[in-house]
C-alpha positions in Angstrom: 70.6 -33.4 -230.8 70.0 -37.3 -229.7 71.0 -40.0 -232.3 67.4 -40.4 -233.0 67.1 -36.8 -234.2 65.4 -35.5 -231.2 65.8 -32.3 -229.6 67.3 -33.5 -226.0 65.9 -31.4 -223.4 68.2 -29.8 -220.3 66.4 -30.0 -217.1 67.4 -27.2 -215.0 66.7 -26.0 -211.7 66.1 -22.1 -211.2 69.0 -20.6 -209.0 68.1 -19.7 -205.6 68.5 -15.8 -206.4 66.2 -15.8 -209.4 63.2 -17.4 -207.1 64.0 -14.7 -204.8 63.4 -12.3 -207.1 60.7 -13.3 -208.6 59.1 -13.9 -205.3 60.1 -10.5 -204.0 58.5 -8.8 -207.6 55.4 -9.2 -206.8 55.4 -6.6 -204.3 56.3 -3.9 -206.7 53.9 -1.5 -207.4 52.1 -2.7 -204.0 52.3 0.9 -202.3 51.4 3.2 -204.9 48.1 0.7 -206.1 47.4 0.5 -202.6 47.4 4.4 -202.4 45.9 5.1 -205.7 42.9 2.8 -204.8 42.2 4.7 -201.4 42.8 8.0 -203.0 40.3 6.8 -205.5 38.2 5.7 -202.4 38.2 9.1 -200.6 37.3 10.7 -203.8 34.5 8.3 -204.2 33.4 9.4 -200.5 33.8 13.0 -201.2 32.3 13.8 -204.4 28.9 11.4 -203.1 28.8 13.2 -199.6 29.0 16.2 -201.4 26.5 18.5 -203.4 29.0 19.5 -205.8 29.5 20.7 -208.6 32.7 22.0 -206.6 34.6 20.4 -203.4 36.0 21.2 -200.3 39.4 19.7 -199.8 42.1 20.5 -197.6 40.7 24.7 -197.8 40.5 25.2 -201.2 37.5 24.4 -203.8 37.6 22.0 -207.1 35.7 20.9 -209.7 35.4 17.2 -210.2 38.1 16.4 -212.2 40.8 18.4 -210.1 39.7 17.2 -207.2 40.0 13.8 -208.5 43.7 15.1 -210.0 44.7 16.7 -206.6 43.6 13.9 -204.5 45.7 11.4 -206.3 48.2 13.3 -206.3 48.5 14.0 -202.2 47.8 9.9 -202.0 50.1 8.4 -204.1 52.5 11.0 -204.3 52.8 11.3 -208.4 50.8 13.8 -210.3 48.3 12.6 -213.3 48.9 13.3 -216.7 48.4 16.6 -217.4 44.6 17.5 -219.2 43.9 13.9 -218.1 40.3 12.9 -216.2 41.2 9.1 -216.0 38.1 9.0 -213.2 35.7 8.9 -216.6 36.9 5.6 -217.7 36.3 4.8 -213.5 32.6 2.7 -213.9 32.4 2.0 -210.5 32.2 6.1 -209.6 28.4 6.3 -211.5 27.2 3.0 -211.3 25.5 3.2 -207.8 27.8 2.1 -205.3 27.1 5.9 -204.0 30.5 5.7 -202.1 31.1 2.0 -201.4 34.5 1.7 -203.1 36.4 1.4 -200.5 34.3 -2.0 -199.9 36.9 -3.7 -201.9 39.6 -3.3 -199.2 37.8 -4.1 -196.8 36.6 -7.5 -197.9 41.1 -7.8 -198.6 40.8 -7.1 -195.0 38.2 -10.0 -194.1 39.8 -13.0 -196.7 43.2 -12.2 -195.5 42.0 -12.8 -191.7 40.0 -15.7 -192.5 43.3 -17.4 -195.0 45.4 -16.7 -192.3 43.6 -19.5 -189.9 45.2 -22.1 -192.9 48.7 -20.4 -193.3 48.7 -21.5 -189.2 48.5 -24.8 -190.6 51.3 -24.2 -192.8 53.7 -22.9 -190.0 53.4 -26.1 -188.3 54.2 -28.3 -190.8 50.6 -29.0 -191.7 48.6 -28.5 -195.4 46.7 -25.5 -196.2 44.4 -27.9 -197.8 43.4 -29.4 -194.5 40.4 -31.6 -194.6 38.9 -30.3 -191.3 39.1 -26.6 -192.0 38.6 -26.3 -195.1 35.2 -28.3 -194.2 34.4 -25.7 -191.2 35.3 -23.0 -193.8 32.7 -24.3 -196.0 30.1 -24.9 -192.9 31.0 -21.4 -191.1 30.9 -19.1 -194.4 30.3 -20.4 -197.6 27.0 -22.0 -196.8 25.2 -19.7 -194.2 26.1 -17.3 -196.8 24.3 -13.8 -196.9 21.5 -15.6 -194.2 24.0 -14.6 -190.8 25.9 -11.6 -190.9 28.9 -11.6 -191.7 30.9 -10.3 -189.0 29.0 -13.5 -187.1 30.4 -15.8 -189.1 33.7 -14.6 -189.2 33.6 -14.3 -185.3 32.5 -18.5 -185.8 35.3 -19.5 -187.8 38.1 -17.6 -186.9 36.8 -18.0 -183.1 38.2 -14.2 -182.3 37.5 -11.0 -183.6 38.2 -10.3 -187.1 41.8 -8.3 -187.2 43.9 -6.1 -189.8 46.9 -8.1 -188.7 46.9 -10.5 -191.4 46.3 -8.0 -194.6 49.0 -6.2 -193.3 51.7 -8.5 -193.0 50.3 -9.7 -196.5 51.4 -6.2 -197.9 54.8 -5.8 -196.1 58.1 -7.0 -197.7 60.3 -8.1 -195.4 
């Protein structure tokens, strides 16, 4: 305690090893999460594309519960808990998406590609909060919103065809 009775706060900088570990931890479970997401997307496409109650997968027929569990295990490498059907709590499946669950990851791909333009500024030692690029983003993407085709807006902003490269790079640990 200081002479006045208050506790003195120590200001210490985190060691680089801890900063590095925290930074790298954001990639933990990313592979599993994306594999499960894609398995769920494929399941969604399968059940909305079939007539049920049985669905063919890899040469065998499954009911909806068994199919879900088989697909999750195949694409994630981890079997669901026995006697469970976690898809029962998956609201998207029955709320009218009609095989559209894959759209989430598709939109992440475009978002990463859009942000790559801001990342280019960072590589040039400029701020990603660039006023000019922010205005261009507002004018080319946000302002037109649904009045223009999404791909046309991407082409206009990016100045090139959209790419999955930024998305993949953001998911791969270096």
